[in-house]
KEVO-659382 format. One record per residue (C-alpha): residue number from 1; residue in one letter; chain; x, y, z. Coordinates in Angstrom, 1 decimal, padded with zeros to 4 digits. Layout:
REM KEVO-659382
[NUM,"a","A",[X,Y,Z]],
...
This chain:
REM KEVO-659382
[1,"m","A",[-010.9,-004.4,-025.2]],
[2,"s","A",[-013.7,-003.6,-028.0]],
[3,"g","A",[-012.4,-001.2,-030.8]],
[4,"e","A",[-015.2,001.2,-030.0]],
[5,"a","A",[-014.3,001.0,-026.1]],
[6,"s","A",[-010.7,002.2,-026.9]],
[7,"r","A",[-011.8,004.8,-029.2]],
[8,"d","A",[-014.3,006.2,-026.4]],
[9,"g","A",[-011.2,006.4,-024.3]],
[10,"d","A",[-008.6,007.8,-025.9]],
[11,"a","A",[-011.1,010.7,-027.1]],
[12,"g","A",[-011.8,011.6,-023.3]],
[13,"i","A",[-009.0,014.2,-022.7]],
[14,"a","A",[-010.0,015.4,-026.6]],
[15,"s","A",[-013.5,015.4,-026.4]],
[16,"g","A",[-013.6,017.7,-022.8]],
[17,"r","A",[-016.0,015.4,-021.1]],
[18,"p","A",[-014.6,014.6,-017.5]],
[19,"l","A",[-012.0,011.5,-017.2]],
[20,"r","A",[-013.3,008.2,-015.2]],
[21,"l","A",[-011.4,007.7,-012.2]],
[22,"g","A",[-011.8,003.8,-011.1]],
[23,"t","A",[-011.7,003.1,-007.3]],
[24,"r","A",[-012.7,000.6,-004.9]],
[25,"r","A",[-015.8,001.8,-003.1]],
[26,"s","A",[-014.9,001.6,000.2]],
[27,"l","A",[-015.0,005.2,002.6]],
[28,"m","A",[-010.8,004.9,002.4]],
[29,"a","A",[-010.7,004.8,-001.3]],
[30,"m","A",[-013.1,007.1,-002.3]],
[31,"t","A",[-011.9,009.7,000.3]],
[32,"q","A",[-008.1,009.3,-001.7]],
[33,"s","A",[-009.4,008.9,-005.2]],
[34,"r","A",[-011.8,012.2,-004.7]],
[35,"q","A",[-008.1,014.1,-003.3]],
[36,"v","A",[-006.8,013.0,-006.8]],
[37,"a","A",[-009.2,013.6,-008.2]],
[38,"d","A",[-009.4,017.5,-006.5]],
[39,"a","A",[-005.6,017.9,-007.6]],
[40,"l","A",[-005.8,016.7,-011.5]],
[41,"t","A",[-008.7,019.3,-011.7]],
[42,"a","A",[-006.8,022.3,-009.7]],
[43,"r","A",[-003.2,022.0,-011.8]],
[44,"t","A",[-005.3,021.1,-015.5]],
[45,"g","A",[-009.0,022.5,-015.3]],
[46,"h","A",[-010.1,018.9,-016.2]],
[47,"a","A",[-012.9,017.4,-014.8]],
[48,"v","A",[-012.7,014.2,-013.1]],
[49,"e","A",[-015.3,011.5,-012.0]],
[50,"l","A",[-015.4,008.6,-009.8]],
[51,"v","A",[-016.3,005.1,-010.8]],
[52,"g","A",[-016.5,002.7,-007.8]],
[53,"v","A",[-015.5,-000.5,-008.4]],
[54,"t","A",[-015.8,-003.8,-006.6]],
[55,"t","A",[-012.8,-006.0,-005.9]],
[56,"q","A",[-012.3,-009.6,-005.5]],
[57,"g","A",[-010.4,-008.4,-001.9]],
[58,"d","A",[-013.9,-006.3,-001.1]],
[59,"v","A",[-016.3,-009.3,-001.6]],
[60,"s","A",[-014.2,-012.2,000.2]],
[61,"k","A",[-014.9,-012.9,003.8]],
[62,"a","A",[-011.5,-014.9,003.2]],
[63,"l","A",[-008.2,-013.8,004.6]],
[64,"l","A",[-005.9,-012.1,002.4]],
[65,"a","A",[-003.5,-015.0,002.0]],
[66,"q","A",[-006.1,-017.4,001.7]],
[67,"i","A",[-007.4,-016.1,-001.6]],
[68,"g","A",[-004.2,-015.1,-003.3]],
[69,"g","A",[-003.2,-011.6,-001.7]],
[70,"t","A",[-001.7,-010.0,-004.3]],
[71,"g","A",[-003.6,-008.4,-006.8]],
[72,"v","A",[-007.2,-009.4,-005.4]],
[73,"f","A",[-007.8,-005.2,-004.9]],
[74,"v","A",[-006.2,-004.5,-008.1]],
[75,"n","A",[-006.9,-006.7,-011.1]],
[76,"a","A",[-010.7,-005.8,-011.6]],
[77,"l","A",[-009.6,-001.8,-011.7]],
[78,"r","A",[-007.4,-002.9,-014.3]],
[79,"d","A",[-009.6,-004.8,-016.0]],
[80,"r","A",[-011.9,-001.1,-016.4]],
[81,"v","A",[-009.0,000.6,-017.2]],
[82,"l","A",[-008.2,-001.7,-020.4]],
[83,"s","A",[-011.8,-001.8,-021.4]],
[84,"g","A",[-012.0,001.7,-021.8]],
[85,"e","A",[-014.7,001.5,-018.8]],
[86,"v","A",[-012.5,004.1,-016.9]],
[87,"d","A",[-009.5,006.7,-018.0]],
[88,"f","A",[-007.4,005.8,-015.1]],
[89,"a","A",[-007.1,004.1,-011.9]],
[90,"v","A",[-006.4,005.0,-008.0]],
[91,"h","A",[-005.0,002.5,-006.0]],
[92,"s","A",[-002.9,002.0,-002.3]],
[93,"l","A",[000.2,001.4,-003.7]],
[94,"k","A",[001.3,-001.1,-001.1]],
[95,"d","A",[-002.1,-003.3,-003.1]],
[96,"l","A",[000.1,-003.1,-006.1]],
[97,"p","A",[001.8,-006.5,-007.5]],
[98,"t","A",[005.2,-005.6,-008.3]],
[99,"s","A",[005.4,-007.2,-011.1]],
[100,"p","A",[004.1,-005.1,-014.6]],
[101,"a","A",[000.5,-005.4,-015.8]],
[102,"p","A",[000.5,-006.0,-019.8]],
[103,"d","A",[-000.6,-002.5,-021.5]],
[104,"i","A",[-000.6,-001.1,-018.0]],
[105,"v","A",[001.4,002.0,-017.2]],
[106,"l","A",[002.2,003.4,-013.6]],
[107,"a","A",[001.3,007.0,-014.6]],
[108,"a","A",[001.9,009.3,-011.4]],
[109,"t","A",[002.9,008.7,-007.6]],
[110,"p","A",[001.5,012.1,-005.7]],
[111,"l","A",[003.1,013.2,-002.7]],
[112,"r","A",[003.3,010.5,-000.3]],
[113,"d","A",[000.9,010.5,003.0]],
[114,"d","A",[002.1,009.6,006.6]],
[115,"p","A",[003.6,006.0,006.1]],
[116,"r","A",[004.0,004.8,009.4]],
[117,"d","A",[001.5,002.2,011.5]],
[118,"a","A",[-001.1,002.9,014.0]],
[119,"l","A",[-002.5,001.1,017.3]],
[120,"c","A",[-006.1,001.7,018.0]],
[121,"g","A",[-006.9,000.8,021.1]],
[122,"p","A",[-007.2,002.0,024.9]],
[123,"a","A",[-003.4,002.3,025.7]],
[124,"k","A",[000.4,001.9,024.3]],
[125,"l","A",[001.6,-001.3,023.6]],
[126,"a","A",[003.4,-001.4,026.4]],
[127,"d","A",[000.7,-000.5,028.7]],
[128,"l","A",[-001.3,-003.3,027.4]],
[129,"p","A",[-002.1,-006.4,029.7]],
[130,"r","A",[-000.1,-009.1,029.2]],
[131,"g","A",[-001.8,-011.8,026.5]],
[132,"a","A",[-003.5,-009.2,024.9]],
[133,"r","A",[-005.3,-009.6,022.0]],
[134,"i","A",[-004.0,-007.3,019.0]],
[135,"g","A",[-005.9,-007.9,015.6]],
[136,"t","A",[-004.3,-007.5,012.3]],
[137,"g","A",[-004.9,-008.6,008.8]],
[138,"s","A",[-001.0,-008.3,008.1]],
[139,"a","A",[002.0,-011.1,008.4]],
[140,"r","A",[004.2,-007.9,008.5]],
[141,"r","A",[002.6,-006.5,011.4]],
[142,"a","A",[002.1,-009.6,013.3]],
[143,"a","A",[005.6,-010.8,012.7]],
[144,"q","A",[006.6,-007.2,013.9]],
[145,"l","A",[004.3,-007.1,017.2]],
[146,"r","A",[005.4,-010.3,018.7]],
[147,"a","A",[008.6,-009.3,017.8]],
[148,"i","A",[008.1,-006.3,020.2]],
[149,"r","A",[006.2,-008.8,022.6]],
[150,"a","A",[006.1,-011.9,022.8]],
[151,"d","A",[003.3,-012.6,024.9]],
[152,"l","A",[000.8,-010.9,022.7]],
[153,"d","A",[-002.3,-013.0,021.3]],
[154,"v","A",[-002.3,-011.9,017.4]],
[155,"v","A",[-005.5,-012.4,015.9]],
[156,"p","A",[-006.4,-012.2,012.1]],
[157,"i","A",[-009.0,-009.9,011.2]],
[158,"r","A",[-010.7,-008.7,008.1]],
[159,"g","A",[-012.9,-005.9,007.4]],
[160,"n","A",[-012.4,-001.9,006.4]],
[161,"a","A",[-011.5,000.7,008.7]],
[162,"d","A",[-014.4,001.1,011.0]],
[163,"t","A",[-015.3,-002.8,011.1]],
[164,"r","A",[-011.6,-003.3,012.7]],
[165,"l","A",[-012.7,-000.1,014.9]],
[166,"r","A",[-015.7,-001.9,016.1]],
[167,"k","A",[-014.1,-004.9,017.2]],
[168,"v","A",[-011.7,-002.9,019.9]],
[169,"t","A",[-015.2,-001.2,020.8]],
[170,"d","A",[-016.9,-003.9,020.8]],
[171,"g","A",[-014.0,-006.1,022.8]],
[172,"e","A",[-014.0,-008.5,020.4]],
[173,"v","A",[-009.9,-007.6,020.5]],
[174,"d","A",[-008.0,-005.3,022.5]],
[175,"a","A",[-006.5,-003.1,020.0]],
[176,"v","A",[-006.0,-002.9,016.3]],
[177,"v","A",[-003.0,-001.9,013.9]],
[178,"l","A",[-004.0,000.1,010.9]],
[179,"a","A",[-002.2,002.7,008.1]],
[180,"y","A",[-002.0,006.1,010.0]],
[181,"a","A",[-002.5,007.5,007.0]],
[182,"g","A",[-005.6,005.6,006.3]],
[183,"l","A",[-007.3,006.5,009.3]],
[184,"r","A",[-006.5,010.6,008.9]],
[185,"r","A",[-008.2,010.0,005.2]],
[186,"i","A",[-011.5,008.9,006.9]],
[187,"r","A",[-010.8,010.9,009.9]],
[188,"r","A",[-010.5,008.7,012.2]],
[189,"l","A",[-007.3,010.0,014.1]],
[190,"d","A",[-009.8,009.7,017.4]],
[191,"a","A",[-008.9,006.5,017.7]],
[192,"v","A",[-005.0,006.0,017.9]],
[193,"s","A",[-003.0,005.5,020.7]],
[194,"e","A",[-000.1,004.9,019.5]],
[195,"i","A",[002.2,005.5,016.3]],
[196,"f","A",[004.8,003.1,015.6]],
[197,"e","A",[007.9,004.8,014.3]],
[198,"p","A",[009.9,003.0,011.4]],
[199,"d","A",[012.9,002.0,014.0]],
[200,"q","A",[009.6,000.0,016.0]],
[201,"m","A",[007.6,-001.3,012.8]],
[202,"l","A",[008.5,-001.2,009.4]],
[203,"p","A",[005.4,-000.4,007.0]],
[204,"s","A",[004.2,-002.2,003.9]],
[205,"p","A",[006.5,-001.3,001.1]],
[206,"g","A",[004.7,001.5,-000.3]],
[207,"q","A",[002.5,002.0,002.6]],
[208,"g","A",[000.8,005.9,002.5]],
[209,"a","A",[001.4,006.4,-001.2]],
[210,"l","A",[-000.7,006.1,-003.9]],
[211,"a","A",[-000.9,004.9,-007.6]],
[212,"l","A",[-002.3,006.1,-010.9]],
[213,"e","A",[-002.3,003.5,-013.7]],
[214,"c","A",[-003.3,004.2,-017.3]],
[215,"r","A",[-003.6,002.1,-020.5]],
[216,"d","A",[-000.4,002.0,-022.6]],
[217,"g","A",[-000.4,004.3,-025.1]],
[218,"r","A",[-002.4,007.0,-023.8]],
[219,"d","A",[000.6,009.1,-023.8]],
[220,"d","A",[-002.1,012.6,-023.4]],
[221,"l","A",[-003.7,010.9,-020.2]],
[222,"r","A",[000.3,009.7,-018.7]],
[223,"e","A",[001.0,013.6,-019.3]],
[224,"l","A",[-002.1,014.8,-017.8]],
[225,"l","A",[-001.5,012.4,-014.9]],
[226,"g","A",[002.0,013.0,-014.3]],
[227,"t","A",[000.9,016.6,-013.0]],
[228,"v","A",[000.9,015.3,-009.8]],
[229,"d","A",[004.0,012.9,-009.8]],
[230,"d","A",[006.2,013.7,-007.0]],
[231,"l","A",[009.9,012.6,-007.7]],
[232,"a","A",[010.9,012.0,-004.2]],
[233,"t","A",[007.9,009.8,-003.2]],
[234,"r","A",[008.6,007.7,-006.6]],
[235,"r","A",[012.2,007.2,-005.7]],
[236,"a","A",[011.3,005.6,-002.3]],
[237,"v","A",[008.6,003.7,-003.5]],
[238,"t","A",[010.6,002.4,-006.1]],
[239,"a","A",[013.3,001.7,-003.4]],
[240,"e","A",[011.1,-000.4,-001.3]],
[241,"r","A",[009.0,-002.2,-003.8]],
[242,"t","A",[012.3,-003.5,-005.6]],
[243,"v","A",[012.9,-004.8,-002.5]],
[244,"l","A",[009.7,-007.0,-002.1]],
[245,"a","A",[010.4,-007.7,-005.7]],
[246,"v","A",[013.6,-009.1,-005.7]],
[247,"l","A",[012.9,-011.3,-002.4]],
[248,"e","A",[010.0,-012.4,-004.5]],
[249,"a","A",[007.3,-011.9,-001.7]],
[250,"g","A",[003.9,-010.4,-001.8]],
[251,"c","A",[001.7,-008.7,000.6]],
[252,"s","A",[001.3,-012.1,002.9]],
[253,"a","A",[005.0,-011.9,003.8]],
[254,"p","A",[006.5,-010.5,006.8]],
[255,"v","A",[008.5,-008.1,005.0]],
[256,"g","A",[009.0,-004.2,005.9]],
[257,"t","A",[010.7,-001.7,003.9]],
[258,"y","A",[011.4,002.6,004.4]],
[259,"a","A",[013.4,004.8,002.3]],
[260,"a","A",[012.9,008.3,002.4]],
[261,"e","A",[015.6,011.5,001.1]],
[262,"v","A",[017.1,012.9,003.8]],
[263,"d","A",[020.6,015.3,003.3]],
[264,"e","A",[020.5,014.9,-000.7]],
[265,"k","A",[020.8,010.8,-000.3]],
[266,"l","A",[018.0,008.0,-000.2]],
[267,"h","A",[018.2,006.0,003.2]],
[268,"l","A",[016.8,002.7,003.0]],
[269,"t","A",[015.8,000.0,005.6]],
[270,"a","A",[014.1,-003.2,005.3]],
[271,"s","A",[013.5,-006.3,006.9]],
[272,"v","A",[012.1,-010.1,007.0]],
[273,"v","A",[010.7,-010.9,010.4]],
[274,"s","A",[010.0,-014.9,011.3]],
[275,"y","A",[006.1,-015.3,011.8]],
[276,"d","A",[006.5,-016.5,015.5]],
[277,"g","A",[008.4,-013.1,015.7]],
[278,"s","A",[011.6,-015.1,017.3]],
[279,"r","A",[013.9,-013.8,014.5]],
[280,"q","A",[014.7,-010.9,012.0]],
[281,"i","A",[017.1,-009.9,009.9]],
[282,"r","A",[017.0,-006.3,009.2]],
[283,"l","A",[019.3,-004.2,007.2]],
[284,"s","A",[020.0,-000.8,005.9]],
[285,"t","A",[021.7,001.3,002.7]],
[286,"s","A",[021.8,004.9,001.1]],
[287,"g","A",[023.1,006.4,-001.5]],
[288,"n","A",[022.3,008.1,-005.0]],
[289,"p","A",[018.3,008.8,-004.7]],
[290,"n","A",[018.6,008.5,-008.8]],
[291,"d","A",[019.8,004.8,-007.9]],
[292,"a","A",[016.6,003.8,-006.1]],
[293,"e","A",[016.1,000.6,-008.0]],
[294,"r","A",[019.6,-000.9,-007.6]],
[295,"l","A",[019.7,000.4,-003.5]],
[296,"g","A",[016.7,-001.8,-003.4]],
[297,"r","A",[018.0,-004.5,-005.6]],
[298,"d","A",[021.4,-004.8,-003.5]],
[299,"l","A",[019.8,-004.9,-000.2]],
[300,"a","A",[017.2,-007.3,-001.0]],
[301,"e","A",[020.2,-009.5,-002.2]],
[302,"r","A",[022.0,-009.1,001.0]],
[303,"l","A",[018.7,-010.0,003.3]],
[304,"l","A",[018.6,-013.0,001.2]],
[305,"a","A",[022.6,-013.9,001.5]],
[306,"q","A",[021.9,-013.6,005.6]],
[307,"g","A",[018.6,-016.5,005.2]],
[308,"a","A",[015.8,-014.4,004.5]],
[309,"d","A",[014.2,-016.6,002.3]],
[310,"q","A",[014.3,-019.2,004.9]],
[311,"l","A",[012.1,-016.7,007.0]],
[312,"m","A",[009.8,-016.3,004.6]],
[313,"g","A",[009.4,-019.7,004.4]],
[314,"e","A",[008.5,-020.6,007.8]],
[315,"r","A",[005.1,-020.5,009.2]],
[316,"d","A",[003.6,-020.5,012.8]],
């Protein structure tokens, strides 16, 4: 990181120039980043401009598990933050590795959108024919789909939401499973045939939430970004991501979690499902929302005690 880039970035707020927000170039990423920019401007009066960045996950045609999964949508944005090319980055929180990044801080987690998964196809899952082909790029979704219906032919797919939806209309697959929040952001709720409640399909840790990251030491920027932070969201995703961290699992593992505050308690559920869907360990806990990390750690340790690591280690 050059000193010039550092000085230019640090002067951003004081100079009055627009803040530079790093984001992936996809329609979904640009849409959610524009929402963050508008919220920051409304709350602070500071202008924000979007800077599109192409990540490894955007250019590769391979499945996420084949290119490493963890960090493939994040690392290029973090590099821009560290170099001073952008002031901060907006990520889908479910893409964020659970291990800390040197010199990077999580400055804000805005109010979470709907965390549920959605089926996009001609009918609900129960009404699709035997052997129906369901497309997904997520091992978590694939395992839970097989647990619901062992007869399904779950096939791996890649691409943005529109590309995946096109595979349904073109007849390549009978249906696909996508994040409901993402479909809403790109205004494609018309494609949804069924929404899966968490008791049917647990979402990915942090699904529906966003992460705002900036360089460590930029306290003025961190304070500004903190104006859009939502405490309840931060507690919930902390519990969910702690489960993932303790399990030492990444986005290619069949792990689902969901946490929410109800009646002043944080309720957390997590599951690990075998890749073929034949076995599942699903546990819940609740407690003080301020103890989110401890709740996540305790639940993950209970999952491990019941053999979660063996299920994650098995492949089809």
